N, C-alpha and C positions, 0 to 999 in steps of 0.2 A: 487562440492560445497555442503556444508551441509545446508539443509533447516532448518527453525526455528522449524518445526515439529520434525525433527530428533534430534535437540538439546534439545528440551523440553522432548522428549521421553527418551533420554539418561540420562538427569539429573534426571528425574522422576524415572527411573529404578535404578539409583545409590542411590537415596534416599530410594527407596523400599528395596534395599539390606541392606542399613545401618539400616533402621527400623527393617527389618526381623532379621538381625544378632543381633541387640541390644535386641530384644525380646527373641530370642533363647538363648542368653547368660544370660539374666536376669532370665528366668524361668528354664533354664537348658535343656540340650538336651534330658534328660530322660522325662521331662514333655512335651516337644514338641512331642515326640513320643507317650506319653500317651494321650495327647489331641486328637491326630489323631486316635489312635487305642483303647484306653481304658480310657475314661474320668473319670471313677470312681476311677482310680488309681492316678489321678492328685493331687498334693499337694494342700491342702485346701486353702492356701494363693493365689495360682495361680487361682484356681477356683473362689474364691471370687473377685479377681481383674478383672476377665473377666465377672463377673456377672452371673456365671454359664456357663457351656459349652454345647452348643447344636450343631446340625448338621452343621449349617452355620459356627460356630467357627472351627469345625473340618475341614471343607472344606477350610476355609481361612488359617488355620495353615498348612494344607497340601500344600497350595500355598506358604507359607513361605519356607517350606522344598524344594519344587521344584525350587523356585527362587534361594535359596542359593546354591543348588546343581547344578543348570543349568549354562548356559554360562554367564548370567548376574551376577552370584555370584562367587562361587569357581571353576566353570568349571569342576566339578567332573563327570557330565554326559552331553553329547551334542548329538545333532541329528546326526545320523549315519545310514548307510545302514545295519550295524550289529545289530541295535536295532530292537525290534519288532515294527511293525507299530504303535501300540497304544502308545508306549513311545515317538516316534517321533511326533505324533499328540499332545500329552500332552505338550511336550516341545515347540512345535510351537505355540500353542494357549493358553498356560498358562497365559501370561500377559492379554489377552483378557478375559479369564475365571475369573481370579482373579479380574480384573477391574469390570466385571459384578457383581460379588459377592459383592464387595465393594460398588458399586452403589446401588444395590438392597437392601442390608441388612444394610449397614452402611452409606447410602447416606447423611443424615443430619450431622452426625459427621465428615465424610470426607469433606463435603462442608465447615464446620466450619474451618477445618484445611487449606483448599485451600484458603479461603477468609481471613485468618488471625484472625478469631474469636474464635479460640480454646483457652481455658483458661488452659494452660499447667500445672500450679501449682495446679489445682483442681484434677489432676490425677497423678498416679504413673508411674514409668518407664514401667511397663508391658502395661498398657493401652495406654500410649503415643507412645511407639515404635510400638505397634500393629496398632494404627491408622495412624502413619506415613507410615507404610508399605502399609496399605489398601488405603489411600488417594493417595499416590504416584503411586501405581499400577493402580488406577482408572484414574489418569491423563495420565499415559503412554498409557493405553488402548484407551482412547478417542483420544489422539493425533495420535496414530498409525492408528486408523480408518480414521482420517482426512487426513493422509498422503497417502492413497491408491488412 
């Protein structure tokens, strides 16, 4: 039997994948890579949409990449005994790490989305998809902690 926590976590992770994929396709895969590795090379429009790129944005967008590449997304990389232990640890705890980042750095914006108070038309696709990813990841992390 599936518990309500597992259902909420699965739906939240699905929404996180949709948000992350929408963001990645909107900014382009090159800019996703640049946000993580070289923010100075990011397209100015993307930089402006994110309000500038700092460490926490780089970490959150790395979370987008891990989520999309991991088992919740495209399944390109999964936990395996063939992986280095660090990769398996990141894949195991990525939802909790991303949820913590979302809560600590974007808590009020994520809470607006969760409670239905986000004014979607005030923001563009980049900001909305980014916040959908972060808020959904935060909900998935909270519910997975409750499910233990």
